KEZAMI-298879 format. One record per atom (N, C-alpha, C): residue in three letters; atom name; x, y, z. Coordinates in nm, 2 decimals. Layout:
SITE  res  atom       X       Y       Z
SITE  ala    CA       X       Y       Z
...
***
This chain:
SITE  res  atom       X       Y       Z
SITE  met     N   -0.38   -0.06    6.85
SITE  met    CA   -0.53   -0.11    6.86
SITE  met     C   -0.57   -0.11    7.01
SITE  leu     N   -0.71   -0.12    7.05
SITE  leu    CA   -0.74   -0.13    7.16
SITE  leu     C   -0.84   -0.27    7.19
SITE  ala     N   -0.79   -0.34    7.30
SITE  ala    CA   -0.88   -0.44    7.34
SITE  ala     C   -0.93   -0.41    7.47
SITE  leu     N   -1.09   -0.47    7.45
SITE  leu    CA   -1.16   -0.42    7.57
SITE  leu     C   -1.24   -0.57    7.61
SITE  ile     N   -1.21   -0.62    7.70
SITE  ile    CA   -1.28   -0.76    7.77
SITE  ile     C   -1.35   -0.71    7.88
SITE  arg     N   -1.50   -0.73    7.86
SITE  arg    CA   -1.59   -0.69    7.99
SITE  arg     C   -1.62   -0.80    8.06
SITE  tyr     N   -1.63   -0.81    8.19
SITE  tyr    CA   -1.67   -0.90    8.26
SITE  tyr     C   -1.80   -0.86    8.37
SITE  ser     N   -1.89   -0.95    8.39
SITE  ser    CA   -1.98   -0.93    8.50
SITE  ser     C   -1.93   -1.02    8.59
SITE  val     N   -1.91   -0.92    8.71
SITE  val    CA   -1.84   -0.98    8.85
SITE  val     C   -1.95   -0.97    8.95
SITE  pro     N   -2.01   -1.08    9.03
SITE  pro    CA   -2.07   -1.06    9.15
SITE  pro     C   -1.99   -1.00    9.24
SITE  gln     N   -2.06   -0.91    9.34
SITE  gln    CA   -2.00   -0.85    9.44
SITE  gln     C   -1.89   -0.93    9.52
SITE  gly     N   -1.93   -1.03    9.55
SITE  gly    CA   -1.87   -1.14    9.62
SITE  gly     C   -1.75   -1.20    9.57
SITE  arg     N   -1.73   -1.18    9.44
SITE  arg    CA   -1.58   -1.22    9.38
SITE  arg     C   -1.51   -1.11    9.33
SITE  ala     N   -1.53   -0.97    9.35
SITE  ala    CA   -1.48   -0.87    9.31
SITE  ala     C   -1.34   -0.86    9.36
SITE  glu     N   -1.29   -0.90    9.49
SITE  glu    CA   -1.16   -0.89    9.53
SITE  glu     C   -1.07   -1.00    9.45
SITE  glu     N   -1.11   -1.12    9.43
SITE  glu    CA   -1.06   -1.22    9.37
SITE  glu     C   -1.04   -1.18    9.21
SITE  phe     N   -1.14   -1.11    9.16
SITE  phe    CA   -1.14   -1.08    9.00
SITE  phe     C   -1.01   -0.98    9.00
SITE  val     N   -1.02   -0.88    9.09
SITE  val    CA   -0.94   -0.76    9.06
SITE  val     C   -0.79   -0.84    9.06
SITE  ala     N   -0.75   -0.92    9.17
SITE  ala    CA   -0.63   -0.99    9.17
SITE  ala     C   -0.58   -1.07    9.04
SITE  arg     N   -0.68   -1.12    8.99
SITE  arg    CA   -0.66   -1.22    8.87
SITE  arg     C   -0.65   -1.14    8.75
SITE  ala     N   -0.73   -1.02    8.73
SITE  ala    CA   -0.73   -0.93    8.63
SITE  ala     C   -0.59   -0.88    8.62
SITE  his     N   -0.53   -0.83    8.72
SITE  his    CA   -0.40   -0.74    8.73
SITE  his     C   -0.31   -0.88    8.69
SITE  glu     N   -0.33   -1.00    8.73
SITE  glu    CA   -0.25   -1.10    8.68
SITE  glu     C   -0.24   -1.10    8.54
SITE  ile     N   -0.35   -1.09    8.46
SITE  ile    CA   -0.36   -1.10    8.32
SITE  ile     C   -0.29   -0.99    8.25
SITE  val     N   -0.31   -0.86    8.32
SITE  val    CA   -0.22   -0.76    8.27
SITE  val     C   -0.10   -0.75    8.28
SITE  asp     N   -0.03   -0.82    8.40
SITE  asp    CA    0.10   -0.84    8.40
SITE  asp     C    0.16   -0.95    8.31
SITE  ala     N    0.07   -1.04    8.25
SITE  ala    CA    0.11   -1.14    8.18
SITE  ala     C    0.12   -1.07    8.02
SITE  phe     N    0.02   -0.98    8.00
SITE  phe    CA    0.03   -0.92    7.87
SITE  phe     C    0.13   -0.83    7.85
SITE  ala     N    0.18   -0.77    7.96
SITE  ala    CA    0.30   -0.68    7.97
SITE  ala     C    0.41   -0.75    7.92
SITE  gly     N    0.42   -0.88    7.93
SITE  gly    CA    0.55   -0.95    7.89
SITE  gly     C    0.53   -1.00    7.74
SITE  gln     N    0.43   -0.96    7.67
SITE  gln    CA    0.41   -1.00    7.54
SITE  gln     C    0.45   -0.87    7.43
SITE  pro     N    0.52   -0.94    7.31
SITE  pro    CA    0.56   -0.84    7.22
SITE  pro     C    0.43   -0.76    7.17
SITE  gly     N    0.45   -0.63    7.15
SITE  gly    CA    0.34   -0.54    7.10
SITE  gly     C    0.24   -0.48    7.19
SITE  phe     N    0.28   -0.50    7.34
SITE  phe    CA    0.20   -0.47    7.43
SITE  phe     C    0.23   -0.31    7.45
SITE  val     N    0.15   -0.22    7.47
SITE  val    CA    0.18   -0.08    7.49
SITE  val     C    0.14   -0.05    7.64
SITE  arg     N    0.02   -0.09    7.68
SITE  arg    CA   -0.03   -0.08    7.80
SITE  arg     C   -0.17   -0.12    7.85
SITE  gly     N   -0.19   -0.14    7.98
SITE  gly    CA   -0.31   -0.22    8.00
SITE  gly     C   -0.37   -0.17    8.16
SITE  arg     N   -0.49   -0.20    8.17
SITE  arg    CA   -0.54   -0.15    8.31
SITE  arg     C   -0.67   -0.21    8.35
SITE  val     N   -0.72   -0.23    8.45
SITE  val    CA   -0.84   -0.28    8.50
SITE  val     C   -0.95   -0.18    8.54
SITE  ala     N   -1.07   -0.17    8.52
SITE  ala    CA   -1.16   -0.07    8.52
SITE  ala     C   -1.28   -0.12    8.56
SITE  arg     N   -1.36   -0.04    8.64
SITE  arg    CA   -1.50   -0.08    8.69
SITE  arg     C   -1.61    0.03    8.66
SITE  ser     N   -1.71   -0.03    8.63
SITE  ser    CA   -1.81    0.08    8.59
SITE  ser     C   -1.85    0.17    8.70
SITE  val     N   -1.86    0.28    8.65
SITE  val    CA   -1.91    0.38    8.76
SITE  val     C   -2.06    0.37    8.80
SITE  asp     N   -2.13    0.32    8.69
SITE  asp    CA   -2.29    0.32    8.70
SITE  asp     C   -2.34    0.18    8.74
SITE  glu     N   -2.26    0.08    8.70
SITE  glu    CA   -2.30   -0.07    8.73
SITE  glu     C   -2.18   -0.14    8.79
SITE  pro     N   -2.18   -0.13    8.94
SITE  pro    CA   -2.06   -0.18    8.99
SITE  pro     C   -2.01   -0.34    8.98
SITE  glu     N   -2.09   -0.41    8.91
SITE  glu    CA   -2.06   -0.54    8.89
SITE  glu     C   -2.01   -0.58    8.73
SITE  leu     N   -2.01   -0.45    8.66
SITE  leu    CA   -1.95   -0.45    8.54
SITE  leu     C   -1.80   -0.41    8.53
SITE  trp     N   -1.70   -0.48    8.48
SITE  trp    CA   -1.58   -0.47    8.50
SITE  trp     C   -1.51   -0.46    8.36
SITE  ala     N   -1.39   -0.39    8.33
SITE  ala    CA   -1.34   -0.41    8.19
SITE  ala     C   -1.19   -0.43    8.22
SITE  leu     N   -1.13   -0.52    8.15
SITE  leu    CA   -0.97   -0.54    8.12
SITE  leu     C   -0.93   -0.45    7.99
SITE  val     N   -0.87   -0.37    7.99
SITE  val    CA   -0.85   -0.27    7.89
SITE  val     C   -0.68   -0.26    7.85
SITE  ser     N   -0.66   -0.28    7.72
SITE  ser    CA   -0.53   -0.31    7.68
SITE  ser     C   -0.50   -0.25    7.55
SITE  glu     N   -0.39   -0.19    7.53
SITE  glu    CA   -0.33   -0.12    7.39
SITE  glu     C   -0.24   -0.19    7.33
SITE  trp     N   -0.25   -0.22    7.21
SITE  trp    CA   -0.14   -0.28    7.14
SITE  trp     C   -0.10   -0.23    7.00
SITE  glu     N    0.05   -0.28    6.97
SITE  glu    CA    0.08   -0.22    6.83
SITE  glu     C   -0.01   -0.27    6.71
SITE  gly     N   -0.10   -0.37    6.74
SITE  gly    CA   -0.15   -0.42    6.61
SITE  gly     C   -0.27   -0.55    6.66
SITE  ala     N   -0.34   -0.57    6.57
SITE  ala    CA   -0.43   -0.69    6.61
SITE  ala     C   -0.35   -0.84    6.64
SITE  gly     N   -0.25   -0.84    6.54
SITE  gly    CA   -0.19   -0.97    6.54
SITE  gly     C   -0.12   -0.99    6.68
SITE  phe     N   -0.05   -0.87    6.73
SITE  phe    CA    0.01   -0.91    6.85
SITE  phe     C   -0.10   -0.95    6.97
SITE  tyr     N   -0.21   -0.88    6.97
SITE  tyr    CA   -0.29   -0.90    7.08
SITE  tyr     C   -0.36   -1.05    7.05
SITE  arg     N   -0.39   -1.10    6.96
SITE  arg    CA   -0.43   -1.22    6.93
SITE  arg     C   -0.34   -1.33    6.97
SITE  arg     N   -0.20   -1.32    6.93
SITE  arg    CA   -0.11   -1.40    6.97
SITE  arg     C   -0.09   -1.39    7.14
SITE  ala     N   -0.11   -1.28    7.18
SITE  ala    CA   -0.08   -1.27    7.35
SITE  ala     C   -0.21   -1.36    7.39
SITE  leu     N   -0.32   -1.34    7.34
SITE  leu    CA   -0.44   -1.41    7.40
SITE  leu     C   -0.40   -1.57    7.43
SITE  gly     N   -0.33   -1.62    7.32
SITE  gly    CA   -0.30   -1.77    7.32
SITE  gly     C   -0.17   -1.77    7.41
SITE  ala     N   -0.09   -1.69    7.42
SITE  ala    CA    0.02   -1.71    7.51
SITE  ala     C   -0.03   -1.70    7.68
SITE  val     N   -0.12   -1.61    7.69
SITE  val    CA   -0.16   -1.59    7.84
SITE  val     C   -0.30   -1.66    7.89
SITE  arg     N   -0.36   -1.75    7.79
SITE  arg    CA   -0.46   -1.82    7.81
SITE  arg     C   -0.50   -1.88    7.96
SITE  met     N   -0.39   -1.93    8.02
SITE  met    CA   -0.39   -2.02    8.14
SITE  met     C   -0.42   -1.90    8.24
SITE  ala     N   -0.37   -1.78    8.22
SITE  ala    CA   -0.39   -1.68    8.33
SITE  ala     C   -0.56   -1.64    8.33
SITE  met     N   -0.59   -1.62    8.20
SITE  met    CA   -0.74   -1.59    8.16
SITE  met     C   -0.83   -1.70    8.21
SITE  tyr     N   -0.80   -1.81    8.21
SITE  tyr    CA   -0.90   -1.91    8.21
SITE  tyr     C   -0.99   -1.91    8.34
SITE  pro     N   -0.94   -1.86    8.47
SITE  pro    CA   -1.00   -1.85    8.58
SITE  pro     C   -1.13   -1.77    8.57
SITE  leu     N   -1.11   -1.66    8.50
SITE  leu    CA   -1.22   -1.54    8.49
SITE  leu     C   -1.32   -1.58    8.35
SITE  met     N   -1.29   -1.68    8.28
SITE  met    CA   -1.36   -1.69    8.15
SITE  met     C   -1.52   -1.72    8.18
SITE  thr     N   -1.57   -1.77    8.29
SITE  thr    CA   -1.71   -1.77    8.31
SITE  thr     C   -1.79   -1.63    8.34
SITE  leu     N   -1.69   -1.53    8.38
SITE  leu    CA   -1.72   -1.41    8.41
SITE  leu     C   -1.74   -1.32    8.29
SITE  met     N   -1.66   -1.36    8.19
SITE  met    CA   -1.66   -1.27    8.06
SITE  met     C   -1.77   -1.27    7.98
SITE  ile     N   -1.80   -1.14    7.93
SITE  ile    CA   -1.91   -1.11    7.83
SITE  ile     C   -1.88   -1.15    7.71
SITE  asn     N   -1.94   -1.24    7.65
SITE  asn    CA   -1.91   -1.27    7.50
SITE  asn     C   -1.94   -1.18    7.40
SITE  glu     N   -1.85   -1.10    7.37
SITE  glu    CA   -1.85   -1.00    7.25
SITE  glu     C   -1.73   -0.96    7.20
SITE  pro     N   -1.71   -0.91    7.08
SITE  pro    CA   -1.59   -0.86    7.04
SITE  pro     C   -1.52   -0.79    7.10
SITE  ser     N   -1.38   -0.81    7.13
SITE  ser    CA   -1.30   -0.73    7.20
SITE  ser     C   -1.19   -0.65    7.13
SITE  ala     N   -1.15   -0.67    7.00
SITE  ala    CA   -1.04   -0.59    6.94
SITE  ala     C   -1.10   -0.48    6.85
SITE  phe     N   -1.06   -0.36    6.88
SITE  phe    CA   -1.11   -0.25    6.80
SITE  phe     C   -0.99   -0.17    6.75
SITE  glu     N   -1.00   -0.13    6.63
SITE  glu    CA   -0.87   -0.05    6.57
SITE  glu     C   -0.91    0.09    6.56
SITE  asp     N   -0.80    0.17    6.57
SITE  asp    CA   -0.82    0.31    6.56
SITE  asp     C   -0.87    0.37    6.44
SITE  val     N   -0.94    0.47    6.44
SITE  val    CA   -1.00    0.51    6.31
SITE  val     C   -0.96    0.66    6.31
SITE  asp     N   -0.87    0.71    6.21
SITE  asp    CA   -0.83    0.84    6.18
SITE  asp     C   -0.93    0.95    6.17
SITE  arg     N   -0.91    1.05    6.21
SITE  arg    CA   -1.02    1.16    6.16
SITE  arg     C   -1.04    1.17    6.01
SITE  pro     N   -1.14    1.21    5.97
SITE  pro    CA   -1.13    1.23    5.81
SITE  pro     C   -1.09    1.37    5.80
***
């Protein structure tokens, strides 16, 4: 499954955001079910960022969120409140 957490980051906080977002990816990497993760920035809107991760299943992702919540806490005010977990859909 794909997890996509979007953030609205003012220019003055971009450097801090990148460092903390990579800390979150590193914390996720130590959790069961983690496949891969990365930090990305919008090409068209430079204040829009995303923390993208892939998991073996939604349960792994949800448990990992609880396990790394302290690492995520400093960025919560920048988080865009929207659904973040997406399951793969097979071709018909």
